[in-house]
Each structure stands twice: as C-alpha cells, then as structure tokens.
C-alpha positions as a printed NumPy array, in Angstrom:
array([[ 13.886, 117.477,  94.422],
       [ 11.993, 118.017,  97.7  ],
       [ 10.979, 121.555,  96.76 ],
       [  9.634, 120.26 ,  93.459],
       [  7.644, 117.595,  95.312],
       [  5.751, 120.111,  97.464],
       [  5.33 , 122.664,  94.675],
       [  1.621, 121.766,  94.202],
       [  1.057, 122.741,  97.849],
       [  2.517, 126.253,  97.708],
       [  1.573, 129.419,  95.858],
       [ -1.899, 130.653,  94.972],
       [ -3.002, 133.207,  92.416],
       [ -6.638, 133.046,  93.492],
       [ -6.236, 133.831,  97.184],
       [ -3.342, 136.191,  96.492],
       [ -5.57 , 138.267,  94.201],
       [ -8.273, 138.314,  96.871],
       [ -5.879, 139.102,  99.711],
       [ -4.198, 141.988,  97.884],
       [ -6.973, 143.06 ,  95.525],
       [ -9.838, 143.724,  97.931],
       [ -7.858, 145.854, 100.42 ],
       [ -6.273, 147.768,  97.516],
       [ -9.654, 148.589,  95.99 ],
       [-10.993, 149.647,  99.39 ],
       [ -7.855, 151.755,  99.926],
       [ -8.238, 153.617,  96.631],
       [-11.969, 154.252,  97.074],
       [-11.751, 155.297, 100.729],
       [ -8.782, 157.587, 100.076],
       [-10.613, 159.252,  97.204],
       [-13.73 , 159.743,  99.333],
       [-11.637, 161.099, 102.202],
       [-10.001, 163.677,  99.934],
       [-13.278, 164.659,  98.281],
       [-15.613, 164.586, 101.272],
       [-16.193, 167.588, 103.484],
       [-18.698, 166.138, 105.924],
       [-18.726, 164.022, 109.088],
       [-17.95 , 160.838, 107.123],
       [-14.431, 162.009, 106.247],
       [-12.918, 160.624, 109.462],
       [-14.494, 157.221, 108.767],
       [-13.001, 157.171, 105.287],
       [ -9.601, 157.95 , 106.816],
       [ -9.954, 155.06 , 109.267],
       [-10.922, 152.754, 106.393],
       [ -7.883, 153.927, 104.418],
       [ -5.516, 153.199, 107.307],
       [ -7.149, 149.803, 107.937],
       [ -6.725, 148.843, 104.286],
       [ -3.076, 149.87 , 104.355],
       [ -2.502, 147.728, 107.442],
       [ -4.23 , 144.744, 105.828],
       [ -1.99 , 145.044, 102.768],
       [  1.136, 145.454, 104.892],
       [  0.312, 142.37 , 106.975],
       [ -0.127, 140.287, 103.826],
       [  3.389, 141.231, 102.699],
       [  5.208, 140.165, 105.86 ],
       [  7.629, 137.248, 105.605],
       [ 10.268, 135.513, 107.695],
       [ 10.696, 136.627, 111.303],
       [  8.144, 139.419, 110.939],
       [  5.579, 136.892, 109.719],
       [  6.274, 134.568, 112.669],
       [  6.136, 137.425, 115.186],
       [  2.721, 138.597, 113.978],
       [  1.364, 135.226, 112.856],
       [ -1.827, 135.257, 114.901],
       [ -2.78 , 138.734, 113.668],
       [ -2.025, 137.819, 110.062],
       [ -4.099, 134.646, 110.298],
       [ -7.054, 136.529, 111.768],
       [ -7.057, 138.868, 108.783],
       [ -6.607, 136.003, 106.306],
       [ -9.456, 134.073, 107.923],
       [-11.659, 137.157, 107.726],
       [-11.327, 137.011, 103.937],
       [-11.894, 133.239, 103.948],
       [-15.074, 133.566, 105.999],
       [-16.35 , 136.514, 103.979],
       [-15.851, 134.911, 100.565],
       [-16.417, 131.231, 101.304],
       [-20.243, 131.459, 100.939],
       [-19.819, 133.048,  97.511],
       [-17.508, 130.281,  96.287],
       [-19.815, 127.689,  97.832],
       [-22.718, 129.184,  95.892],
       [-20.827, 128.812,  92.601],
       [-19.639, 125.317,  93.61 ],
       [-15.983, 126.335,  93.896],
       [-15.632, 126.16 ,  97.671],
       [-13.002, 123.403,  97.644],
       [-10.944, 125.308,  95.08 ],
       [-11.084, 128.442,  97.209],
       [-10.057, 126.642, 100.417],
       [ -7.191, 124.867,  98.681],
       [ -6.092, 128.241,  97.345],
       [ -5.988, 129.589, 100.895],
       [ -3.992, 126.56 , 102.071],
       [ -1.419, 127.077,  99.327],
       [ -1.159, 130.774, 100.207],
       [ -0.548, 129.803, 103.842],
       [  1.958, 127.095, 102.89 ],
       [  3.939, 129.51 , 100.745],
       [  4.332, 131.883, 103.695],
       [  5.36 , 129.055, 106.018],
       [  7.743, 127.61 , 103.422],
       [  9.568, 130.939, 103.069],
       [  9.937, 131.159, 106.846],
       [ 11.536, 127.764, 107.376],
       [ 13.213, 126.694, 104.128],
       [ 16.445, 128.549, 105.002],
       [ 16.139, 128.282, 108.777],
       [ 14.575, 124.954, 109.651],
       [ 12.164, 124.51 , 112.524],
       [ 13.919, 123.097, 115.596],
       [ 10.701, 121.795, 117.112],
       [  8.219, 120.364, 114.627],
       [  5.025, 118.503, 115.441],
       [  3.424, 116.198, 112.875],
       [ -0.342, 115.763, 113.262],
       [ -2.313, 113.094, 111.38 ],
       [ -5.84 , 111.644, 111.612],
       [ -6.572, 108.04 , 112.51 ],
       [ -8.588, 107.517, 109.317],
       [ -5.403, 107.056, 107.3  ],
       [ -5.309, 103.493, 108.668],
       [ -6.938, 100.934, 106.367],
       [-10.453, 100.446, 107.738],
       [-10.261,  96.612, 107.714],
       [ -6.92 ,  96.498, 109.475],
       [ -6.858,  94.893, 112.929],
       [ -3.432,  96.181, 113.933],
       [ -3.864,  97.986, 117.277],
       [ -2.075, 101.151, 116.196],
       [ -4.211, 103.154, 118.616],
       [ -2.314, 101.356, 121.344],
       [  1.075, 101.386, 119.649],
       [  1.843, 102.683, 116.172],
       [  4.753, 100.259, 115.834],
       [  2.257,  97.361, 115.935],
       [  1.55 ,  98.021, 112.234],
       [  1.469,  94.756, 110.217],
       [  3.505,  96.326, 107.387],
       [  0.996,  95.181, 104.804],
       [  1.525,  98.255, 102.639],
       [ -2.209,  98.984, 102.307],
       [ -1.943, 102.373, 104.015],
       [  0.725, 104.901, 104.942],
       [  1.086, 103.782, 108.586],
       [  3.938, 101.454, 107.593],
       [  5.867, 104.339, 106.01 ],
       [  5.034, 106.568, 108.948],
       [  6.441, 104.118, 111.499],
       [  9.67 , 103.683, 109.542],
       [ 10.22 , 107.407, 108.99 ],
       [  9.296, 108.314, 112.56 ],
       [ 12.108, 106.081, 113.798],
       [ 14.649, 106.853, 111.074],
       [ 14.043, 110.606, 110.841],
       [ 13.171, 111.167, 114.516],
       [  9.779, 112.716, 113.779],
       [  7.542, 113.846, 116.629],
       [  4.157, 112.397, 115.668],
       [  0.637, 112.535, 117.054],
       [ -2.22 , 110.535, 115.536],
       [ -5.658, 111.452, 116.864],
       [ -9.262, 110.597, 116.106],
       [-10.683, 113.83 , 117.511],
       [ -9.702, 117.349, 116.519],
       [ -9.687, 118.685, 120.061],
       [ -7.061, 116.125, 121.045],
       [ -4.783, 117.382, 118.293],
       [ -5.224, 120.943, 119.592],
       [ -4.368, 119.86 , 123.124],
       [ -1.246, 118.049, 121.939],
       [ -0.139, 121.084, 119.938],
       [ -0.552, 123.431, 122.904],
       [  1.256, 121.004, 125.216],
       [  4.128, 120.545, 122.768],
       [  4.345, 124.252, 121.828],
       [  6.143, 123.602, 118.507],
       [  7.834, 126.099, 116.224],
       [  6.028, 124.481, 113.297],
       [  3.103, 122.123, 112.79 ],
       [  2.868, 119.885, 109.743],
       [ -0.76 , 118.801, 109.574],
       [ -2.507, 116.208, 107.426],
       [ -6.3  , 116.25 , 107.393],
       [ -9.418, 116.98 , 105.338],
       [-10.02 , 120.563, 104.238],
       [-12.641, 121.359, 106.887],
       [-10.438, 120.055, 109.711],
       [ -7.379, 121.872, 108.378],
       [ -9.315, 125.134, 108.329],
       [-10.661, 124.484, 111.806],
       [ -7.176, 123.68 , 113.06 ],
       [ -5.671, 126.86 , 111.635],
       [ -8.414, 128.82 , 113.395],
       [ -7.89 , 127.069, 116.728],
       [ -4.075, 127.206, 116.652],
       [ -3.483, 130.769, 115.483],
       [ -0.161, 131.057, 117.295],
       [  1.477, 128.174, 115.436],
       [  2.644, 128.336, 111.807],
       [  1.282, 125.249, 110.073],
       [  2.144, 123.56 , 106.792],
       [ -1.084, 122.006, 105.552],
       [ -1.401, 118.757, 103.579],
       [ -4.94 , 117.814, 102.48 ],
       [ -6.324, 114.312, 102.574],
       [ -7.755, 112.501,  99.592],
       [-11.142, 110.926, 100.354],
       [-11.907, 108.313,  97.685],
       [-14.465, 106.565,  99.931],
       [-15.928, 109.568, 101.721],
       [-15.194, 111.158, 105.067],
       [-13.151, 109.247, 107.646],
       [-12.897, 105.967, 105.699],
       [ -9.643, 104.746, 104.132],
       [ -8.376, 108.291, 103.674],
       [ -5.061, 108.73 , 101.927],
       [ -2.659, 111.51 , 100.962],
       [  0.456, 112.144,  98.941],
       [  3.176, 110.74 , 101.192],
       [  5.912, 112.369,  99.117],
       [  4.449, 115.755, 100.082],
       [  4.823, 114.839, 103.744],
       [  8.403, 113.572, 103.552],
       [  9.458, 116.532, 101.423],
       [  7.858, 119.044, 103.777],
       [  9.561, 117.471, 106.792],
       [ 12.9  , 117.303, 104.991],
       [ 12.759, 120.908, 103.812],
       [ 11.25 , 122.622, 106.832],
       [ 12.053, 120.546, 109.914],
       [ 15.392, 120.075, 111.616],
       [ 16.155, 116.487, 112.564],
       [ 15.731, 115.94 , 116.284],
       [ 18.632, 114.693, 118.388],
       [ 17.054, 111.806, 120.26 ],
       [ 17.275, 108.041, 120.21 ],
       [ 13.762, 107.574, 121.541],
       [ 11.185, 109.48 , 119.503],
       [  7.84 , 109.813, 121.27 ],
       [  5.385, 107.867, 119.103],
       [  2.114, 108.677, 120.803],
       [ -1.265, 107.487, 119.511],
       [ -4.337, 108.885, 121.262],
       [ -7.386, 106.674, 121.689],
       [-10.995, 107.789, 121.664],
       [-12.287, 108.329, 125.118]])
C-alpha cells in the first residue's frame, strides 16, 4: 500500500526522455562526424562522443553505484535542468518540467533504499506548514501543538514520537542545509516548494533526497500543505526505524 501511495512521486517520462535522448543524439552525431572528419576537429568530436557516453552511463547507475557517485550524477542532471528550464518557462511548462525532474530523482532514490532502508534519515520541513493564525509556539517546542487538526503539525508530532523520526523544521533554507551537514544522514526526506527543493538538491549534492512538493493554495509561505500520506509512506518504505526513546524534535527559530 505504501508504494502505491508514493507512486505519483516517482517515475518520469519527460525528464527520462531528456536525460537519455539528448546525450544519445549528441553521441550519434559526434561519432558520425568523428568517423567522417579528417581535419583538426576530429579530436573534439571524439571528446564529445566520450562525454556523451559517460553522461548516458551515469544516468543508468542505480543502487550502491548511484550512491557512490551521487554528487557527480546530480551535477549532470542539474546541467540538463538549468539548460532546459528557460525553454519550459517560455512555453509555460516550467512547473511540469521541475516536477518531472523531482520524480526522476525520487525514482532513483526509491530504488536505492526500498530493499535496504536508510539507517540515518533526516526529515526536513518548512515552518509555513503551520496554520498562519495558530498561536501555538511550535518554534519553541513542536510538541506544544494545540492538536486542532487545521494543519499537519499535529500528525507530525504524533508520528515523530511513535515512529522515532529525526525532524527539523526551519524557516530559512540555509538553516536546513546546516542541519543536514551536521547530521550527515544517509537519506534526506524533504518537503518544500519546488524552487526550494531544487535549491536544496543543488546545495546538498552529497545527500540522496526524496522530494515531496508543497501545495500552495494561498501563495508562497502561507498555510502551505502537502500530501501527508506521501510523507508517511516514504518514511515507512525508505527509512529504518531509529532505536531511541528520545527523538530529537528540534525547531529552529528565525534569528
């Protein structure tokens, strides 16, 4: 049931076609030019052929080989994101393209950890998931939630205690990056808006991350929500339960 729940977050035909298709086309053209050219450009065509082969090979890595070369793989993936994002923005399909990249990333991460769960998982969430009119001082202590059911903080508190999750809630991206580098997890499960997820992937290249996008019915940073079933399913499928009776619930204040 859990794998069905996160199915909308994994797999992507769009980014897969980009990630395989462009290097393959470049490979075929550069190889043809290398074989047919008899001038000084031949060596450059050979270099382009080898580079294309490497790009294709990196995109096919899974499991331990994917983890071992994660930063290199993400740099190549982000190259394609940065190169094509303006085009999709121009045709008003930027969000679709970014979500396609996230699903491509999530599929790779899912295959790495579904059979061998992460022993050290860090869950990162933004403060804007708290109901904007709520006066509960969750920035001081997450357990101070009033349990009103108007946002997902109530569920988060309960599951953090019951499932022994290691959680960080921040209101600044750089604080999340600092916490990730201090914790040095095997896996990050991150909830945020698309721009912040992309920024986080770029900043934390060394850490495989399962990405869950926010829904923003009232605009940026106000009463944001997300599919909580996606979160619980991802943690259940990919993260090993920690052996501790005192989970560190740490909420970082602005300052």
